[in-house]
C-alpha positions in Angstrom: 0.0 0.0 0.0 2.8 2.4 0.9 4.6 1.6 -2.4 1.4 2.5 -4.4 1.1 5.8 -2.5 4.8 6.6 -3.3 4.3 5.8 -7.0 1.2 8.0 -7.2 3.0 10.8 -5.5 5.8 10.7 -7.9 3.4 10.7 -10.9 1.6 13.8 -9.5 4.9 15.6 -9.0 6.0 14.9 -12.5 2.7 16.1 -13.9 2.9 19.4 -12.0 6.7 19.9 -12.5 6.2 20.3 -16.3 8.7 17.5 -17.2 7.9 16.4 -20.7 5.4 19.1 -21.4 5.1 20.6 -24.9 5.2 24.4 -24.8 1.9 26.1 -25.5 1.4 26.7 -29.2 4.1 24.1 -30.2 3.0 21.7 -32.9 4.5 18.3 -33.6 5.4 17.4 -37.2 2.7 15.4 -38.9 3.6 12.9 -41.7 2.3 13.6 -45.2 -1.1 11.9 -45.5 -0.8 8.4 -47.0 -4.4 7.4 -46.8 -7.1 9.8 -48.1 -10.6 8.9 -49.1 -10.6 11.5 -52.0 -9.4 10.3 -55.4 -8.0 13.7 -56.1 -6.7 16.1 -53.3 -4.6 19.2 -52.9 -3.2 21.2 -50.0 -2.2 24.6 -51.4 -0.4 27.7 -49.9 -3.0 30.4 -50.6 -0.3 33.2 -50.7 1.9 31.7 -53.4 -0.4 29.1 -55.0 2.2 26.4 -54.4 0.9 22.9 -54.1 2.2 21.6 -50.7 0.6 18.2 -51.1 -1.1 16.6 -54.0 -2.8 13.3 -54.9 -3.8 12.9 -58.5 -4.1 16.7 -58.3 -4.1 17.1 -62.1 -6.6 14.4 -62.9 -9.7 15.8 -64.6 -12.9 15.1 -62.7 -16.4 16.5 -62.3 -16.7 18.9 -59.4 -20.4 19.2 -58.6 -21.5 22.3 -56.6 -18.0 23.5 -55.8 -18.6 25.1 -59.2 -20.6 27.7 -57.3 -17.5 29.5 -55.9 -16.8 30.6 -59.5 -20.5 31.6 -60.0 -20.5 33.6 -56.8 -17.3 35.5 -57.5 -18.2 36.4 -61.0 -21.6 37.6 -59.9 -20.0 39.8 -57.2 -17.6 41.3 -59.8 -20.2 41.9 -62.5 -23.4 42.8 -60.6 -24.9 46.2 -60.7 -25.8 48.2 -57.6 -29.2 46.9 -56.3 -29.6 44.6 -59.3 -32.9 42.8 -59.6 -33.0 39.5 -61.5 -36.0 37.6 -63.0 -36.4 33.9 -62.8 -37.0 32.1 -66.1 -39.0 29.0 -66.7 -35.7 27.2 -67.4 -34.3 28.3 -64.0 -37.6 27.3 -62.2 -37.3 23.8 -63.7 -33.8 23.0 -62.2 -33.7 19.9 -60.1 -33.1 19.7 -56.3 -31.4 21.2 -54.3 -33.4 24.3 -55.2 -34.9 27.4 -53.7 -38.2 26.9 -55.6 -38.2 30.0 -57.7 -41.2 30.6 -60.0 -41.2 31.7 -63.6 -41.0 35.5 -63.8 -40.5 35.9 -60.0 -38.1 38.7 -59.2 -35.3 38.8 -56.6 -32.4 41.0 -55.6 -29.3 39.3 -56.9 -27.4 39.9 -53.6 -30.0 37.8 -51.8 -29.7 34.9 -54.2 -25.9 34.7 -53.6 -26.7 33.5 -50.0 -29.2 31.0 -51.4 -26.4 29.9 -53.8 -23.6 29.5 -51.3 -25.4 28.6 -48.0 -28.0 26.2 -49.4 -26.4 25.4 -52.8 -29.6 26.0 -54.6 -29.4 25.0 -58.3 -32.2 27.2 -59.5 -30.7 30.3 -57.9 -27.4 29.6 -59.7 -29.3 29.8 -63.1 -31.2 32.9 -62.1 -27.9 34.6 -61.2 -26.1 33.4 -64.4 -29.0 34.7 -66.6 -29.1 37.9 -64.7 -25.4 38.6 -65.2 -24.9 37.3 -68.8 -28.3 36.8 -70.3 -28.0 33.1 -70.8 -26.3 30.1 -69.1 -24.2 29.6 -72.2 -22.9 33.2 -72.1 -22.2 32.9 -68.4 -20.3 29.7 -69.0 -18.1 31.7 -71.3 -17.3 34.2 -68.5 -16.5 31.2 -66.2 -14.1 29.7 -68.7 -12.5 33.0 -69.5 -11.8 33.6 -65.8 -10.5 30.0 -65.4 -8.1 30.6 -68.3 -7.0 33.9 -66.8 -6.2 32.1 -63.5 -4.1 29.4 -65.2 -6.7 26.7 -64.8 -5.9 24.9 -68.1 -7.7 21.7 -67.2 -11.0 23.2 -66.2 -14.2 23.4 -68.4 -17.4 25.0 -67.2 -20.8 24.2 -68.7 -23.2 25.0 -65.9 -23.3 27.7 -63.1 -24.5 25.1 -60.5 -22.2 22.1 -61.2 -24.8 19.7 -62.3 -23.3 17.0 -64.5 -23.4 18.2 -68.1 -21.3 18.6 -71.2 -21.1 20.6 -74.4 -19.0 20.8 -77.5 -16.1 21.9 -75.4 -16.2 18.8 -73.1 -17.5 17.6 -69.8 -18.1 20.0 -66.9 -15.0 19.3 -64.9 -11.8 20.5 -63.2 -8.8 19.2 -61.2 -8.1 19.5 -57.5 -5.3 21.9 -58.3 -7.4 24.1 -60.5 -10.2 24.1 -58.0 -7.8 25.3 -55.3 -6.5 28.0 -57.6 -10.1 29.3 -58.1 -10.7 29.4 -54.4 -7.3 31.2 -54.0 -8.6 33.8 -56.4 -11.9 34.2 -54.5 -10.3 34.8 -51.1 -6.9 36.4 -51.9 -6.9 38.1 -55.3 -10.4 39.2 -56.3 -11.5 42.8 -55.6 -14.6 41.3 -54.1 -12.8 38.8 -51.8 -14.2 40.5 -48.6 -17.8 40.2 -49.9 -17.2 36.6 -50.9 -15.9 35.7 -47.4 -18.8 37.6 -45.7 -21.4 35.6 -47.7 -19.8 32.2 -47.3 -19.2 32.7 -43.5 -22.8 33.8 -42.8 -24.6 31.2 -40.6 -28.2 32.2 -41.4 -29.9 34.5 -43.9 -33.5 35.5 -44.5 -34.9 37.4 -47.6 -38.0 37.7 -49.7 -38.8 38.2 -53.4 -38.8 41.8 -54.6 -42.6 42.0 -54.3 -42.5 40.6 -50.7 -44.9 37.8 -51.6 -42.7 35.0 -50.3 -40.0 34.7 -47.6 -37.0 32.4 -47.6 -34.5 31.2 -45.0 -31.0 29.9 -45.7 -28.7 27.9 -43.3 -25.0 27.5 -43.9 -24.2 23.7 -44.4 -20.4 24.1 -44.4 -19.6 22.1 -41.3 -15.9 23.0 -41.7 -16.5 26.5 -40.4 -17.1 25.1 -36.9 -14.6 22.2 -37.2 -11.2 23.9 -37.0 -9.9 27.2 -35.5 -9.3 29.7 -38.3 -11.7 28.2 -40.8 -12.4 30.9 -43.4 -14.8 29.5 -46.1 -15.7 26.5 -48.1 -18.2 24.9 -50.5 -19.5 21.4 -50.6 -20.7 19.5 -53.7 -22.3 16.2 -54.8 -23.6 14.6 -57.9 -23.8 11.0 -58.9 -20.8 11.4 -61.3 -18.7 13.6 -59.1 -19.2 12.0 -55.7 -18.7 14.2 -52.7 -16.4 17.2 -53.3 -15.2 20.0 -51.2 -13.0 23.1 -51.3 -12.2 25.1 -48.2 -9.7 27.6 -46.7 -8.2 28.1 -43.3 -6.0 30.9 -41.8 -3.7 30.2 -38.9 -0.9 32.3 -37.5 -0.5 34.3 -40.8 -0.6 31.2 -42.9 -3.5 30.5 -45.3 -4.1 27.0 -46.5 -6.6 25.7 -49.2 -7.8 22.1 -49.4 -9.6 20.8 -52.6 -11.1 17.3 -52.8 -12.7 15.6 -55.7 -14.5 12.2 -55.7 -14.3 11.9 -51.9 -16.7 9.0 -51.5 -20.3 8.3 -52.5 -23.3 7.7 -50.3 -23.3 6.8 -47.5 -19.9 8.3 -47.0 -20.8 12.0 -46.6 -18.3 12.5 -43.8 -15.2 11.4 -45.7 -14.6 15.0 -47.0 -14.4 16.4 -43.5 -11.9 13.7 -42.4 -9.7 14.4 -45.4 -10.0 18.2 -45.0 -8.9 18.0 -41.3 -6.0 15.6 -42.1 -4.6 17.9 -44.8 -5.1 21.1 -42.9 -3.4 19.6 -39.8 -0.5 18.4 -42.0 -0.1 22.0 -43.3 -0.3 23.7 -39.9 2.2 21.3 -38.3 4.8 21.2 -41.0 4.9 24.6 -42.8 6.2 27.8 -41.4 7.4 31.1 -43.0 11.1 31.5 -43.4 13.0 34.6 -44.8 15.1 33.2 -47.6 16.8 36.4 -48.6 20.6 36.2 -48.6 23.4 38.7 -49.4 25.2 37.1 -52.4 28.7 37.9 -53.4 28.7 39.3 -56.9 31.7 39.4 -59.2 32.8 42.8 -60.7 31.8 43.2 -64.4 34.4 44.1 -67.1 33.8 47.2 -69.1 34.6 47.3 -72.8 35.2 50.6 -74.7 34.9 52.6 -71.5 37.0 55.2 -69.7 38.4 54.7 -66.2 38.6 58.4 -65.3 41.5 57.9 -62.7 43.4 55.6 -65.1 42.5 56.8 -68.6 45.2 54.7 -70.3 43.6 51.4 -69.2 41.4 50.0 -71.9 39.9 47.2 -69.8 38.7 47.5 -66.2 35.9 46.3 -63.9 33.2 48.0 -62.0 31.1 46.8 -59.0 27.5 45.7 -59.4 24.7 45.2 -56.8 21.2 43.7 -56.4 18.4 46.2 -57.0 15.5 46.2 -54.5 16.7 44.1 -51.7 14.0 43.0 -49.3 12.7 40.1 -47.2 11.5 37.0 -49.1 9.1 35.1 -46.7 8.4 31.6 -48.1 6.2 28.9 -46.6 8.5 26.0 -46.2 8.8 22.6 -44.6 11.8 22.1 -42.3 13.5 19.9 -44.9 12.9 22.3 -47.8 15.5 24.8 -48.9 15.6 27.5 -51.6 18.4 27.5 -54.2 19.9 30.8 -55.2 21.3 31.3 -58.7 23.4 34.2 -59.7 23.5 35.2 -63.4 25.9 38.2 -64.0 27.1 39.3 -67.5 30.7 38.8 -68.3 31.0 42.3 -69.6 29.2 45.6 -70.4 29.9 47.9 -73.3 30.2 51.6 -72.5 28.5 54.0 -72.1 27.1 52.5 -68.9 24.7 54.3 -66.6 24.4 53.5 -62.9 21.4 51.1 -62.6 21.8 49.6 -66.0 21.0 45.8 -66.1 23.9 43.6 -65.5 22.3 40.3 -64.6 19.8 38.7 -62.2 19.7 36.8 -58.9 17.0 34.1 -58.9 15.5 32.2 -56.0 14.3 28.7 -56.9 12.2 26.2 -54.9 12.0 22.7 -56.4 13.2 24.2 -59.7 10.4 26.9 -59.8 11.3 30.5 -59.6 9.8 32.2 -56.5 11.6 35.5 -56.6 14.0 37.3 -58.9 16.0 40.5 -58.5 17.9 42.5 -61.1 21.7 43.0 -60.8 22.7 46.5 -61.8 25.8 48.6 -62.5 27.1 50.4 -59.5 28.2 53.6 -61.4 28.4 55.5 -64.7 31.1 54.7 -67.2 31.8 57.1 -70.1 32.4 55.7 -73.6 35.9 55.8 -75.1 34.9 57.5 -78.3 36.2 60.3 -80.6 34.8 63.1 -78.4 36.6 61.7 -75.4 39.9 61.3 -77.4 39.8 64.9 -78.6 39.1 66.2 -75.1 42.0 64.1 -73.7 44.4 65.4 -76.4 43.3 69.0 -75.7 44.0 68.5 -72.0 47.5 67.0 -72.7 48.3 69.9 -75.0 47.3 72.4 -72.4 49.5 70.7 -69.8 
């Protein structure tokens, strides 16, 4: 009995002494996810657009209602102040999930954006598309134009709601990488990013048609918003072809991560997307920190041809110093085992006349072979050309002496 009491006392002392404790805020490294439910997945650094983890990230697949992030951001960027939109018979005939709009019923476009993003209503998506571009086909052209602008070369939009469809351009589809890039645009680059975040973070929203004949209530179904600290936004999706899909973003300690999942299970596996999202976000949070990779590099002097060295005018060849233009910090989100390669490219020579600040080369910062930053190397001073005018001036000086 006495021995048990002594052991218990020692355990209590160790607990309160702090031995073995992890400091508050410290995070243990997490291994890269090996088992994911999603057939395609991406973890992306939202600041740079770099893929931190990928699984079949460039495989083209249907994306269901995650499509609606593009519909929403284009509507925000192209809407008119106080715009009213009218539901068509085509919009009213869209399948579930739907708001239940009626032919010729009118709505404020801004209200339908909540219907689109919180409840994922397919009919609202069509009313929005027709209100912005006139027809679904014309709106799809806007969507594809924006996708091309963002570098989403493996994405093709046919519908504004993500229902499985195709046209002469192909199947309505994207890749996990492209979907993450579109979300990056929505939350980091678009002039309407704040409005996008405000809509997609709203818990509940009520509105009525323009005439006030009917009232509607929307509830946000993005469970990720309450799942992890720092959750910013997200959009779910499901069709029989696409399976469960998700794209979401999280901000933690100045770092912003995006997760995109395609074909993440089929019924009855609705929760798979949440497990994969958490796993990828936790991997990013635990393993990636910002590091300043700027370095002072030693640059060789550059030889000047046909120039004048004022203090030694008889010398026909000489060298001048060069330096990097625009030195600054270069914060990069890196894993502990990742390093940035610095390549210095300086010209062997410059031909006079040379002006201070003239280009003499470049210093490039590379991560996994991709350029992440680049700075110009420039001449440190002026150099006059050794031409006829200089020769005549020099002869005149000698004659005077």
